MIDOSE-1310 file (N, C-alpha, C; in nm, 2 decimals, decimal comma, always signed):
residues 301
meel	+10,28/+7,80/+9,08/+10,28/+7,92/+8,99/+10,43/+7,95/+8,96; +10,54/+7,95/+9,04/+10,67/+7,96/+9,03/+10,70/+7,88/+8,90; +10,70/+7,77/+8,93/+10,73/+7,65/+8,82/+10,67/+7,66/+8,68; +10,57/+7,74/+8,68/+10,49/+7,77/+8,55/+10,55/+7,89/+8,49
vekk	+10,59/+7,97/+8,60/+10,66/+8,13/+8,53/+10,80/+8,05/+8,46; +10,82/+7,99/+8,53/+10,97/+7,93/+8,45/+10,97/+7,87/+8,33; +10,85/+7,78/+8,34/+10,83/+7,72/+8,18/+10,80/+7,79/+8,11; +10,73/+7,92/+8,14/+10,72/+8,02/+8,01/+10,81/+8,10/+7,96
lrlv	+10,89/+8,14/+8,11/+11,04/+8,18/+8,05/+11,11/+8,10/+7,97; +11,13/+8,01/+7,97/+11,19/+7,91/+7,90/+11,15/+7,89/+7,75; +11,02/+7,89/+7,74/+10,96/+7,86/+7,62/+10,96/+8,02/+7,56; +10,93/+8,12/+7,58/+10,98/+8,28/+7,51/+11,09/+8,28/+7,48
fndd	+11,19/+8,24/+7,58/+11,33/+8,28/+7,53/+11,41/+8,16/+7,50; +11,33/+8,05/+7,45/+11,39/+7,92/+7,34/+11,53/+7,87/+7,44; +11,51/+7,88/+7,57/+11,64/+7,82/+7,66/+11,60/+7,74/+7,75; +11,63/+7,60/+7,75/+11,56/+7,54/+7,89/+11,65/+7,54/+8,00
nikf	+11,75/+7,64/+8,04/+11,86/+7,65/+8,12/+11,83/+7,79/+8,22; +11,70/+7,86/+8,15/+11,70/+7,97/+8,23/+11,61/+7,91/+8,34; +11,65/+8,01/+8,46/+11,59/+7,98/+8,60/+11,51/+8,08/+8,64; +11,38/+8,10/+8,71/+11,30/+8,22/+8,75/+11,40/+8,25/+8,89
dksc	+11,44/+8,42/+8,82/+11,54/+8,46/+8,95/+11,40/+8,57/+9,02; +11,39/+8,56/+9,14/+11,35/+8,63/+9,20/+11,39/+8,70/+9,31; +11,54/+8,72/+9,30/+11,64/+8,85/+9,38/+11,61/+8,99/+9,36; +11,56/+9,03/+9,26/+11,54/+9,16/+9,22/+11,39/+9,18/+9,22
fagg	+11,34/+9,23/+9,34/+11,19/+9,23/+9,36/+11,16/+9,38/+9,30; +11,10/+9,39/+9,21/+11,00/+9,55/+9,15/+10,87/+9,60/+9,19; +10,82/+9,52/+9,29/+10,75/+9,55/+9,37/+10,59/+9,50/+9,32; +10,48/+9,54/+9,39/+10,34/+9,49/+9,33/+10,28/+9,45/+9,46
ltny	+10,14/+9,48/+9,47/+10,03/+9,42/+9,53/+9,94/+9,35/+9,50; +9,88/+9,35/+9,39/+9,80/+9,24/+9,32/+9,87/+9,15/+9,21; +10,01/+9,18/+9,22/+10,09/+9,09/+9,16/+10,24/+9,08/+9,19; +10,32/+9,01/+9,17/+10,44/+9,03/+9,23/+10,56/+9,05/+9,09
nyim	+10,60/+9,13/+9,12/+10,73/+9,21/+8,95/+10,87/+9,16/+9,00; +10,91/+9,12/+8,90/+11,07/+9,09/+8,92/+11,16/+9,12/+8,81; +11,27/+9,15/+8,84/+11,36/+9,22/+8,74/+11,46/+9,10/+8,71; +11,46/+9,09/+8,56/+11,54/+8,97/+8,53/+11,61/+8,99/+8,41
eikg	+11,77/+8,98/+8,38/+11,86/+9,01/+8,28/+11,83/+8,87/+8,23; +11,78/+8,88/+8,10/+11,80/+8,74/+8,02/+11,89/+8,77/+7,86; +11,98/+8,73/+7,85/+12,05/+8,75/+7,71/+12,09/+8,91/+7,72; +12,10/+8,94/+7,80/+12,22/+9,13/+7,79/+12,08/+9,18/+7,83
tkyv	+11,95/+9,16/+7,83/+11,84/+9,25/+7,80/+11,72/+9,24/+7,94; +11,72/+9,36/+8,02/+11,62/+9,37/+8,14/+11,48/+9,33/+8,09; +11,40/+9,23/+8,19/+11,30/+9,23/+8,18/+11,19/+9,27/+8,30; +11,07/+9,28/+8,33/+11,00/+9,25/+8,40/+10,91/+9,15/+8,39
vrqp	+10,90/+9,04/+8,51/+10,85/+8,95/+8,47/+10,74/+8,93/+8,57; +10,63/+8,93/+8,56/+10,51/+8,94/+8,64/+10,46/+8,82/+8,68; +10,47/+8,75/+8,84/+10,36/+8,65/+8,86/+10,26/+8,69/+8,93; +10,15/+8,64/+8,87/+10,03/+8,69/+8,93/+9,97/+8,62/+9,09
ggmt	+9,94/+8,73/+9,18/+9,92/+8,70/+9,31/+9,82/+8,59/+9,33; +9,78/+8,56/+9,45/+9,70/+8,48/+9,51/+9,56/+8,53/+9,46; +9,44/+8,47/+9,41/+9,32/+8,45/+9,40/+9,31/+8,58/+9,26; +9,38/+8,60/+9,19/+9,37/+8,70/+9,10/+9,30/+8,64/+8,95
elmi	+9,30/+8,53/+8,97/+9,20/+8,47/+8,83/+9,06/+8,48/+8,84; +9,02/+8,51/+8,98/+8,88/+8,50/+9,04/+8,84/+8,66/+9,00; +8,96/+8,80/+9,05/+8,93/+8,91/+9,04/+8,96/+8,98/+8,88; +9,04/+8,92/+8,80/+9,07/+9,02/+8,70/+9,03/+8,92/+8,55
drki	+9,01/+8,97/+8,49/+8,99/+8,95/+8,33/+9,11/+8,92/+8,23; +9,20/+8,84/+8,27/+9,32/+8,88/+8,21/+9,26/+8,87/+8,05; +9,19/+8,85/+7,97/+9,19/+8,88/+7,84/+9,12/+9,01/+7,83; +9,06/+9,06/+7,86/+9,03/+9,17/+7,86/+9,17/+9,29/+7,90
ekin	+9,26/+9,25/+8,00/+9,36/+9,31/+8,03/+9,46/+9,31/+7,91; +9,45/+9,19/+7,84/+9,53/+9,18/+7,72/+9,49/+9,31/+7,63; +9,38/+9,30/+7,58/+9,34/+9,39/+7,48/+9,38/+9,52/+7,54; +9,34/+9,55/+7,66/+9,36/+9,69/+7,69/+9,48/+9,74/+7,67
nqiv	+9,59/+9,64/+7,76/+9,75/+9,64/+7,75/+9,77/+9,70/+7,61; +9,71/+9,61/+7,50/+9,78/+9,66/+7,38/+9,73/+9,80/+7,33; +9,63/+9,83/+7,38/+9,53/+9,96/+7,34/+9,66/+10,05/+7,38; +9,71/+10,07/+7,51/+9,76/+10,19/+7,55/+9,91/+10,15/+7,49
selg	+9,95/+10,06/+7,48/+10,08/+10,01/+7,38/+10,11/+10,11/+7,30; +9,98/+10,10/+7,23/+9,99/+10,20/+7,08/+9,97/+10,34/+7,08; +9,94/+10,37/+7,21/+9,91/+10,52/+7,26/+10,03/+10,57/+7,29; +10,15/+10,46/+7,33/+10,26/+10,51/+7,40/+10,27/+10,54/+7,56
lnse	+10,19/+10,48/+7,62/+10,18/+10,50/+7,75/+10,24/+10,41/+7,84; +10,26/+10,26/+7,74/+10,31/+10,19/+7,86/+10,43/+10,09/+7,81; +10,49/+10,04/+7,91/+10,60/+9,94/+7,87/+10,59/+9,88/+7,73; +10,70/+9,81/+7,66/+10,70/+9,74/+7,56/+10,66/+9,59/+7,63
ciyf	+10,54/+9,53/+7,61/+10,53/+9,39/+7,66/+10,58/+9,29/+7,53; +10,63/+9,21/+7,58/+10,67/+9,10/+7,48/+10,59/+8,94/+7,48; +10,54/+8,94/+7,63/+10,47/+8,82/+7,63/+10,36/+8,83/+7,68; +10,25/+8,80/+7,70/+10,11/+8,80/+7,80/+10,08/+8,62/+7,78
deds	+10,06/+8,62/+7,92/+9,95/+8,47/+7,87/+9,84/+8,53/+7,95; +9,73/+8,52/+7,88/+9,57/+8,57/+7,91/+9,54/+8,47/+8,00; +9,58/+8,30/+8,03/+9,51/+8,22/+8,09/+9,57/+8,26/+8,25; +9,69/+8,25/+8,27/+9,77/+8,24/+8,38/+9,78/+8,40/+8,44
giki	+9,79/+8,51/+8,33/+9,87/+8,60/+8,39/+9,98/+8,65/+8,39; +10,06/+8,57/+8,35/+10,21/+8,57/+8,34/+10,22/+8,67/+8,23; +10,34/+8,77/+8,25/+10,34/+8,88/+8,19/+10,49/+8,90/+8,18; +10,57/+8,95/+8,02/+10,71/+8,94/+8,04/+10,68/+9,08/+7,96
slyi	+10,77/+9,21/+8,05/+10,78/+9,32/+7,95/+10,95/+9,37/+7,95; +10,96/+9,46/+7,88/+11,10/+9,53/+7,90/+11,10/+9,62/+7,98; +11,22/+9,62/+8,05/+11,22/+9,70/+8,20/+11,29/+9,83/+8,12; +11,24/+9,95/+8,20/+11,25/+10,07/+8,13/+11,37/+10,10/+8,19
nnsk	+11,47/+10,10/+8,11/+11,63/+10,14/+8,21/+11,61/+10,27/+8,22; +11,69/+10,27/+8,33/+11,75/+10,43/+8,43/+11,61/+10,48/+8,47; +11,50/+10,39/+8,52/+11,40/+10,43/+8,58/+11,33/+10,44/+8,72; +11,27/+10,53/+8,78/+11,23/+10,48/+8,89/+11,07/+10,54/+8,90
niaq	+10,99/+10,43/+8,98/+10,87/+10,51/+9,01/+10,82/+10,60/+9,08; +10,73/+10,66/+9,06/+10,71/+10,82/+9,13/+10,67/+10,81/+9,27; +10,65/+10,70/+9,35/+10,63/+10,70/+9,46/+10,78/+10,71/+9,53; +10,87/+10,63/+9,44/+10,99/+10,67/+9,49/+11,06/+10,83/+9,50
igpg	+11,03/+10,89/+9,39/+11,08/+11,00/+9,35/+11,03/+11,14/+9,36; +10,89/+11,13/+9,46/+10,80/+11,21/+9,52/+10,66/+11,26/+9,46; +10,56/+11,18/+9,46/+10,46/+11,18/+9,39/+10,37/+11,33/+9,43; +10,41/+11,37/+9,50/+10,38/+11,54/+9,55/+10,48/+11,65/+9,49
fivn	+10,54/+11,62/+9,38/+10,64/+11,69/+9,37/+10,60/+11,81/+9,24; +10,61/+11,90/+9,21/+10,55/+11,97/+9,08/+10,57/+11,88/+8,97; +10,70/+11,84/+8,91/+10,72/+11,80/+8,79/+10,66/+11,67/+8,79; +10,65/+11,60/+8,88/+10,55/+11,44/+8,91/+10,40/+11,48/+8,88
lkrv	+10,37/+11,56/+8,95/+10,21/+11,60/+8,94/+10,18/+11,63/+8,80; +10,27/+11,71/+8,73/+10,24/+11,75/+8,60/+10,23/+11,61/+8,48; +10,36/+11,55/+8,51/+10,37/+11,39/+8,44/+10,22/+11,30/+8,43; +10,19/+11,32/+8,60/+10,10/+11,25/+8,60/+9,95/+11,26/+8,55
sdll	+9,95/+11,41/+8,55/+9,82/+11,49/+8,53/+9,85/+11,46/+8,34; +9,97/+11,46/+8,31/+9,97/+11,47/+8,11/+9,93/+11,32/+8,07; +9,97/+11,22/+8,18/+9,93/+11,09/+8,15/+9,78/+11,05/+8,15; +9,69/+11,11/+8,24/+9,60/+11,06/+8,29/+9,52/+11,15/+8,17
kkth	+9,55/+11,26/+8,14/+9,47/+11,32/+7,99/+9,51/+11,27/+7,89; +9,60/+11,24/+7,87/+9,60/+11,15/+7,74/+9,55/+11,03/+7,74; +9,52/+10,94/+7,86/+9,46/+10,81/+7,85/+9,30/+10,85/+7,83; +9,26/+10,98/+7,92/+9,08/+10,99/+7,94/+9,06/+11,07/+7,77
yskk	+9,16/+11,13/+7,73/+9,09/+11,21/+7,60/+9,16/+11,13/+7,49; +9,20/+11,03/+7,50/+9,21/+10,92/+7,38/+9,09/+10,90/+7,31; +9,08/+10,87/+7,16/+8,96/+10,83/+7,08/+8,94/+10,68/+7,09; +9,06/+10,62/+7,18/+9,02/+10,47/+7,18/+8,93/+10,40/+7,27
cfpn	+8,85/+10,30/+7,27/+8,77/+10,28/+7,41/+8,81/+10,16/+7,40; +8,80/+10,10/+7,55/+8,85/+9,96/+7,62/+8,68/+9,91/+7,61; +8,68/+9,77/+7,55/+8,57/+9,69/+7,53/+8,47/+9,66/+7,67; +8,57/+9,71/+7,77/+8,49/+9,69/+7,94/+8,44/+9,82/+7,99
ifdw	+8,37/+9,81/+8,08/+8,34/+9,89/+8,17/+8,37/+9,86/+8,29; +8,45/+9,95/+8,39/+8,51/+9,94/+8,51/+8,35/+9,99/+8,61; +8,31/+9,90/+8,66/+8,18/+9,93/+8,76/+8,23/+9,91/+8,88; +8,24/+9,99/+8,97/+8,33/+9,96/+9,09/+8,18/+9,87/+9,17
eael	+8,08/+9,90/+9,16/+8,01/+9,85/+9,24/+7,95/+9,69/+9,24; +7,99/+9,67/+9,10/+7,95/+9,54/+9,04/+8,10/+9,46/+9,05; +8,21/+9,56/+9,08/+8,35/+9,47/+9,13/+8,30/+9,44/+9,25; +8,25/+9,55/+9,37/+8,24/+9,53/+9,51/+8,16/+9,37/+9,52
ikye	+8,05/+9,36/+9,44/+7,98/+9,28/+9,47/+8,06/+9,19/+9,43; +8,13/+9,14/+9,34/+8,21/+9,02/+9,31/+8,30/+8,97/+9,40; +8,37/+9,09/+9,46/+8,49/+9,04/+9,54/+8,41/+9,00/+9,69; +8,27/+9,05/+9,72/+8,21/+8,98/+9,85/+8,19/+8,85/+9,79
niie	+8,11/+8,82/+9,71/+8,06/+8,72/+9,68/+8,21/+8,56/+9,67; +8,35/+8,63/+9,68/+8,45/+8,56/+9,69/+8,47/+8,53/+9,82; +8,46/+8,63/+9,92/+8,47/+8,65/+10,05/+8,37/+8,52/+10,10; +8,26/+8,51/+10,06/+8,19/+8,42/+10,09/+8,22/+8,26/+10,08
rlng	+8,26/+8,26/+9,95/+8,31/+8,13/+9,88/+8,43/+8,08/+10,00; +8,50/+8,16/+10,06/+8,62/+8,16/+10,14/+8,58/+8,12/+10,27; +8,44/+8,13/+10,29/+8,41/+8,14/+10,46/+8,46/+8,25/+10,53; +8,49/+8,36/+10,46/+8,51/+8,50/+10,52/+8,42/+8,55/+10,61
sfff	+8,48/+8,66/+10,68/+8,35/+8,76/+10,78/+8,39/+8,88/+10,75; +8,26/+8,98/+10,72/+8,30/+9,10/+10,71/+8,31/+9,17/+10,85; +8,36/+9,29/+10,83/+8,33/+9,43/+10,96/+8,18/+9,40/+11,00; +8,18/+9,39/+11,16/+8,02/+9,40/+11,18/+7,96/+9,52/+11,14
dygv	+8,03/+9,63/+11,10/+7,93/+9,81/+11,07/+7,97/+9,77/+10,91; +8,02/+9,68/+10,83/+8,02/+9,68/+10,67/+7,87/+9,73/+10,64; +7,80/+9,64/+10,64/+7,69/+9,66/+10,56/+7,60/+9,79/+10,59; +7,59/+9,82/+10,71/+7,56/+9,93/+10,74/+7,60/+10,07/+10,67
lkkq	+7,75/+10,07/+10,68/+7,83/+10,18/+10,63/+7,82/+10,20/+10,48; +7,83/+10,06/+10,42/+7,84/+10,04/+10,27/+7,66/+10,10/+10,21; +7,58/+10,06/+10,29/+7,42/+10,09/+10,28/+7,44/+10,28/+10,25; +7,51/+10,31/+10,33/+7,53/+10,48/+10,38/+7,57/+10,55/+10,24
llef	+7,68/+10,47/+10,19/+7,78/+10,55/+10,10/+7,71/+10,50/+9,97; +7,67/+10,41/+9,94/+7,58/+10,40/+9,81/+7,42/+10,48/+9,82; +7,36/+10,52/+9,93/+7,27/+10,65/+9,93/+7,32/+10,76/+9,90; +7,42/+10,80/+9,96/+7,50/+10,91/+9,96/+7,51/+10,92/+9,79
ikkn	+7,60/+10,82/+9,73/+7,60/+10,83/+9,61/+7,47/+10,89/+9,47; +7,38/+10,83/+9,52/+7,27/+10,80/+9,47/+7,19/+10,94/+9,48; +7,18/+11,03/+9,59/+7,15/+11,12/+9,64/+7,24/+11,27/+9,55; +7,38/+11,24/+9,55/+7,45/+11,34/+9,51/+7,54/+11,37/+9,39
ikkt	+7,54/+11,22/+9,34/+7,63/+11,24/+9,21/+7,53/+11,21/+9,09; +7,50/+11,31/+9,02/+7,40/+11,30/+8,90/+7,47/+11,28/+8,80; +7,58/+11,32/+8,76/+7,63/+11,27/+8,63/+7,77/+11,27/+8,63; +7,76/+11,12/+8,53/+7,91/+11,07/+8,54/+7,90/+11,05/+8,38
ilvp	+8,08/+11,05/+8,35/+8,10/+10,96/+8,18/+8,19/+10,87/+8,18; +8,20/+10,82/+8,04/+8,25/+10,71/+8,07/+8,40/+10,73/+7,95; +8,49/+10,71/+7,99/+8,65/+10,73/+7,94/+8,72/+10,64/+7,97; +8,81/+10,61/+7,88/+8,93/+10,50/+7,88/+8,98/+10,54/+8,04
chnd	+8,98/+10,45/+8,14/+9,07/+10,49/+8,25/+9,15/+10,36/+8,33; +9,24/+10,42/+8,42/+9,34/+10,28/+8,46/+9,27/+10,23/+8,57; +9,20/+10,33/+8,67/+9,17/+10,27/+8,78/+9,20/+10,23/+8,89; +9,38/+10,22/+8,89/+9,46/+10,16/+8,99/+9,57/+10,27/+8,96
tvpe	+9,55/+10,37/+8,99/+9,65/+10,51/+8,98/+9,75/+10,52/+9,12; +9,77/+10,40/+9,15/+9,90/+10,42/+9,31/+10,01/+10,50/+9,21; +10,07/+10,56/+9,27/+10,22/+10,65/+9,23/+10,31/+10,55/+9,17; +10,31/+10,42/+9,25/+10,41/+10,32/+9,21/+10,37/+10,25/+9,04
nfva	+10,28/+10,26/+9,00/+10,20/+10,26/+8,88/+10,27/+10,37/+8,76; +10,34/+10,46/+8,79/+10,37/+10,58/+8,69/+10,53/+10,57/+8,71; +10,60/+10,58/+8,60/+10,74/+10,54/+8,59/+10,78/+10,64/+8,51; +10,89/+10,71/+8,57/+10,98/+10,82/+8,47/+11,14/+10,78/+8,46
ddsg	+11,18/+10,75/+8,35/+11,34/+10,81/+8,30/+11,38/+10,88/+8,32; +11,54/+10,86/+8,32/+11,63/+10,98/+8,30/+11,61/+11,06/+8,19; +11,56/+11,04/+8,11/+11,52/+11,17/+8,00/+11,39/+11,24/+8,04; +11,31/+11,21/+8,14/+11,20/+11,26/+8,15/+11,08/+11,22/+8,11
kayl	+11,10/+11,10/+8,03/+10,97/+11,04/+7,97/+10,91/+10,96/+8,07; +10,78/+10,97/+8,08/+10,67/+10,88/+8,19/+10,60/+10,80/+8,11; +10,56/+10,69/+8,19/+10,51/+10,60/+8,17/+10,40/+10,55/+8,24; +10,26/+10,49/+8,22/+10,17/+10,44/+8,34/+10,16/+10,27/+8,30
ldwe	+10,19/+10,19/+8,43/+10,21/+10,06/+8,41/+10,10/+10,01/+8,46; +10,06/+9,88/+8,45/+10,00/+9,77/+8,52/+9,86/+9,79/+8,48; +9,79/+9,79/+8,37/+9,64/+9,82/+8,32/+9,54/+9,71/+8,34; +9,58/+9,63/+8,47/+9,47/+9,50/+8,46/+9,35/+9,53/+8,54
ysgm	+9,31/+9,63/+8,58/+9,19/+9,71/+8,62/+9,13/+9,81/+8,56; +9,18/+9,83/+8,42/+9,16/+9,92/+8,33/+9,04/+9,94/+8,26; +8,95/+10,00/+8,27/+8,84/+10,00/+8,19/+8,74/+10,13/+8,17; +8,64/+10,10/+8,10/+8,58/+10,29/+8,07/+8,51/+10,30/+8,22
ndps	+8,53/+10,42/+8,26/+8,51/+10,47/+8,38/+8,51/+10,64/+8,39; +8,44/+10,67/+8,50/+8,44/+10,83/+8,50/+8,61/+10,88/+8,53; +8,63/+11,00/+8,47/+8,82/+11,03/+8,46/+8,82/+11,04/+8,64; +8,75/+11,12/+8,69/+8,76/+11,15/+8,82/+8,78/+11,03/+8,90
wdva	+8,75/+10,92/+8,90/+8,79/+10,79/+8,96/+8,94/+10,80/+8,94; +9,00/+10,83/+8,84/+9,16/+10,84/+8,84/+9,26/+10,95/+8,91; +9,14/+11,06/+8,89/+9,24/+11,17/+8,97/+9,22/+11,14/+9,11; +9,07/+11,09/+9,14/+9,05/+11,09/+9,36/+9,17/+10,96/+9,35
ayil	+9,21/+10,86/+9,27/+9,28/+10,74/+9,34/+9,43/+10,81/+9,35; +9,50/+10,87/+9,25/+9,64/+10,93/+9,27/+9,63/+11,03/+9,42; +9,56/+11,10/+9,42/+9,56/+11,19/+9,54/+9,52/+11,07/+9,63; +9,46/+11,01/+9,64/+9,43/+10,96/+9,78/+9,57/+10,81/+9,81
esrl	+9,59/+10,77/+9,72/+9,67/+10,65/+9,70/+9,83/+10,75/+9,73; +9,82/+10,84/+9,69/+9,96/+10,93/+9,73/+9,97/+11,01/+9,87; +9,86/+11,03/+9,92/+9,83/+11,08/+10,05/+9,88/+11,24/+10,02; +9,85/+11,31/+9,93/+9,90/+11,46/+9,86/+9,84/+11,52/+10,00
aeee	+9,93/+11,64/+10,00/+9,93/+11,75/+10,12/+9,81/+11,82/+10,03; +9,73/+11,96/+10,11/+9,61/+12,04/+10,04/+9,68/+12,11/+9,94; +9,76/+12,17/+9,92/+9,89/+12,24/+9,84/+9,84/+12,17/+9,71; +9,96/+12,01/+9,72/+9,97/+11,92/+9,61/+9,85/+11,91/+9,61
inef	+9,74/+11,87/+9,65/+9,63/+11,85/+9,57/+9,59/+11,94/+9,48; +9,57/+12,06/+9,51/+9,51/+12,19/+9,43/+9,61/+12,20/+9,33; +9,73/+12,18/+9,35/+9,81/+12,21/+9,20/+9,79/+12,10/+9,10; +9,75/+11,96/+9,14/+9,76/+11,86/+9,06/+9,60/+11,90/+9,01
liyy	+9,48/+11,91/+9,07/+9,38/+11,96/+9,03/+9,38/+12,05/+8,90; +9,46/+12,18/+8,95/+9,48/+12,22/+8,82/+9,55/+12,21/+8,69; +9,62/+12,14/+8,75/+9,73/+12,07/+8,62/+9,62/+11,98/+8,53; +9,54/+11,88/+8,60/+9,48/+11,83/+8,52/+9,32/+11,89/+8,45
ygcl	+9,25/+11,99/+8,56/+9,12/+12,03/+8,50/+9,15/+12,17/+8,42; +9,30/+12,23/+8,46/+9,30/+12,37/+8,41/+9,26/+12,51/+8,47; +9,19/+12,46/+8,59/+9,16/+12,52/+8,70/+9,06/+12,42/+8,80; +9,06/+12,53/+8,93/+9,02/+12,45/+9,03/+8,87/+12,36/+9,00
pssd	+8,83/+12,28/+8,99/+8,70/+12,20/+8,92/+8,59/+12,26/+9,03; +8,49/+12,24/+8,94/+8,34/+12,29/+9,00/+8,33/+12,21/+9,14; +8,23/+12,25/+9,23/+8,20/+12,15/+9,37/+8,14/+12,04/+9,31; +8,07/+12,03/+9,21/+8,04/+11,89/+9,21/+8,14/+11,79/+9,17
eilk	+8,25/+11,85/+9,07/+8,31/+11,78/+9,03/+8,40/+11,72/+9,18; +8,44/+11,81/+9,25/+8,50/+11,79/+9,38/+8,43/+11,69/+9,47; +8,30/+11,71/+9,46/+8,22/+11,61/+9,54/+8,25/+11,45/+9,47; +8,23/+11,48/+9,35/+8,28/+11,35/+9,30/+8,41/+11,27/+9,32
ikvw	+8,50/+11,38/+9,35/+8,64/+11,30/+9,38/+8,60/+11,25/+9,51; +8,54/+11,31/+9,60/+8,53/+11,25/+9,74/+8,47/+11,13/+9,73; +8,38/+11,13/+9,66/+8,30/+11,01/+9,65/+8,38/+10,90/+9,62; +8,45/+10,88/+9,51/+8,55/+10,83/+9,48/+8,63/+10,79/+9,55
mmsq	+8,68/+10,85/+9,63/+8,77/+10,84/+9,72/+8,72/+10,75/+9,87; +8,60/+10,74/+9,89/+8,55/+10,62/+9,96/+8,50/+10,51/+9,88; +8,46/+10,51/+9,82/+8,45/+10,41/+9,73/+8,55/+10,31/+9,69; +8,67/+10,37/+9,70/+8,81/+10,30/+9,65/+8,85/+10,25/+9,80
dllw	+8,83/+10,32/+9,92/+8,88/+10,23/+10,03/+8,76/+10,15/+10,07; +8,69/+10,16/+10,01/+8,56/+10,03/+10,07/+8,58/+9,92/+9,97; +8,60/+9,96/+9,85/+8,67/+9,83/+9,74/+8,77/+9,79/+9,74; +8,88/+9,87/+9,77/+9,04/+9,79/+9,80/+9,03/+9,74/+9,93
tvwa	+8,93/+9,75/+10,06/+8,92/+9,68/+10,20/+8,88/+9,54/+10,17; +8,79/+9,55/+10,07/+8,73/+9,37/+10,04/+8,81/+9,31/+9,94; +8,88/+9,40/+9,87/+8,97/+9,33/+9,79/+9,11/+9,29/+9,89; +9,15/+9,35/+9,98/+9,27/+9,29/+10,07/+9,21/+9,17/+10,13
mirh	+9,12/+9,17/+10,19/+9,00/+9,08/+10,25/+9,06/+8,96/+10,22; +8,99/+8,93/+10,06/+9,06/+8,83/+10,00/+9,17/+8,77/+10,00; +9,26/+8,89/+10,00/+9,45/+8,83/+9,99/+9,44/+8,75/+10,12; +9,40/+8,83/+10,24/+9,42/+8,78/+10,36/+9,33/+8,66/+10,39
yngd	+9,21/+8,62/+10,35/+9,17/+8,49/+10,38/+9,22/+8,38/+10,28; +9,30/+8,43/+10,16/+9,40/+8,37/+10,09/+9,53/+8,30/+10,17; +9,53/+8,37/+10,26/+9,68/+8,35/+10,36/+9,83/+8,42/+10,30; +9,76/+8,56/+10,23/+9,84/+8,68/+10,21/+9,83/+8,74/+10,36
dfld	+9,99/+8,84/+10,35/+9,95/+8,92/+10,49/+9,91/+9,07/+10,43; +9,78/+9,08/+10,42/+9,71/+9,19/+10,40/+9,65/+9,28/+10,50; +9,64/+9,20/+10,60/+9,51/+9,26/+10,67/+9,55/+9,41/+10,77; +9,67/+9,45/+10,78/+9,72/+9,57/+10,84/+9,67/+9,69/+10,71
ycnf	+9,70/+9,64/+10,58/+9,64/+9,73/+10,47/+9,49/+9,74/+10,50; +9,41/+9,63/+10,48/+9,27/+9,61/+10,48/+9,22/+9,70/+10,62; +9,27/+9,69/+10,74/+9,25/+9,76/+10,85/+9,25/+9,92/+10,83; +9,37/+9,94/+10,77/+9,39/+10,09/+10,75/+9,27/+10,15/+10,65
ryer	+9,24/+10,10/+10,53/+9,15/+10,14/+10,45/+9,04/+10,15/+10,47; +9,00/+10,03/+10,58/+8,84/+10,07/+10,62/+8,80/+10,15/+10,73; +8,92/+10,19/+10,82/+8,91/+10,25/+10,89/+8,88/+10,40/+10,83; +9,01/+10,44/+10,74/+8,97/+10,58/+10,71/+8,84/+10,59/+10,63
fkkn	+8,78/+10,47/+10,56/+8,66/+10,49/+10,49/+8,55/+10,52/+10,60; +8,55/+10,46/+10,71/+8,45/+10,47/+10,83/+8,47/+10,62/+10,86; +8,58/+10,69/+10,88/+8,59/+10,82/+10,91/+8,51/+10,92/+10,81; +8,57/+10,88/+10,70/+8,53/+10,97/+10,59/+8,35/+10,97/+10,59
ikki	+8,30/+10,86/+10,56/+8,18/+10,83/+10,53/+8,08/+10,90/+10,61; +8,10/+10,91/+10,78/+8,08/+10,99/+10,90/+8,10/+11,09/+10,87; +8,21/+11,17/+10,86/+8,25/+11,31/+10,81/+8,14/+11,39/+10,73; +8,12/+11,29/+10,60/+8,10/+11,35/+10,45/+7,95/+11,37/+10,49
tnls	+7,88/+11,35/+10,53/+7,74/+11,32/+10,58/+7,73/+11,45/+10,68; +7,79/+11,51/+10,74/+7,76/+11,57/+10,84/+7,85/+11,72/+10,83; +7,95/+11,72/+10,74/+8,00/+11,86/+10,75/+8,02/+11,87/+10,57; +7,95/+11,97/+10,53/+7,96/+12,00/+10,38/+8,07/+12,05/+10,33
dysi	+8,21/+12,09/+10,42/+8,29/+12,19/+10,41/+8,41/+12,05/+10,40; +8,39/+11,95/+10,43/+8,49/+11,86/+10,49/+8,57/+11,81/+10,35; +8,71/+11,87/+10,34/+8,79/+11,90/+10,24/+8,88/+11,75/+10,18; +8,90/+11,74/+10,05/+8,95/+11,64/+9,99/+9,08/+11,61/+10,10
admv	+9,16/+11,71/+10,15/+9,29/+11,71/+10,20/+9,24/+11,64/+10,32; +9,15/+11,64/+10,39/+9,10/+11,59/+10,53/+9,09/+11,44/+10,49; +9,01/+11,39/+10,40/+8,98/+11,27/+10,37/+9,08/+11,18/+10,33; +9,23/+11,24/+10,31/+9,34/+11,17/+10,26/+9,40/+11,08/+10,38
k	+9,36/+11,17/+10,49/+9,46/+11,16/+10,59/+9,41/+11,02/+10,69
């Protein structure tokens, strides 16, 4: 893959002397991103992670990436290879991701809320639906192909979650969603302009999935959660909406647990990440079925 990235860099910039420089790592879980300066301009070069060709539809990602770029949400992409997943984007100068500058700070809660609303309320539609249950089944099939095994109580707890959802979640809607709203994917420059990056999991989904993901991935405290919900909804949401957020938090922990298992069985160092998410899922699915007042803040821990 590194050789292919270098080949693409030489092709895009018409320079056979370019070397793929991995000295400036810009982060990433699904992929690995590197900042490179080429001919006086800084770029972010994406090297796809292991097994991503089985998990992500790059053709759909390319379409969605173009849509959100037209909405002004994304950094400018100058090259996207839908076969390999290699992507080259302009680096946003003088920028930091929100994980670095405080995901629970008021200014950042407002930035994230504004970006999510701009995404969810846009009149654009993505050509695909992000169905977390279908994604989970796809990931489970990959685990089986890798001759991997699941946690001993995985089947029982998964069934418990699906039954809880069927019983309690009656109404969902489909709008354009990012579906991977970790704070690292939100970036702000020194002028205050904010961006939402990395749209590879994007698709039509219930908007509270994105809300739930930011709360969970940022591990917001109770006061920060309430501020964020008020920014996004305009007031504290209904009990039905709160329950939906809780359900998506558990669904995300289960989904990304199995995602991490794929990376683990592929030889990547994701076992601790996998165990952490699964243990939190286990705690929450057991608690929520017995405690009606079990809070979002409790579920984050």
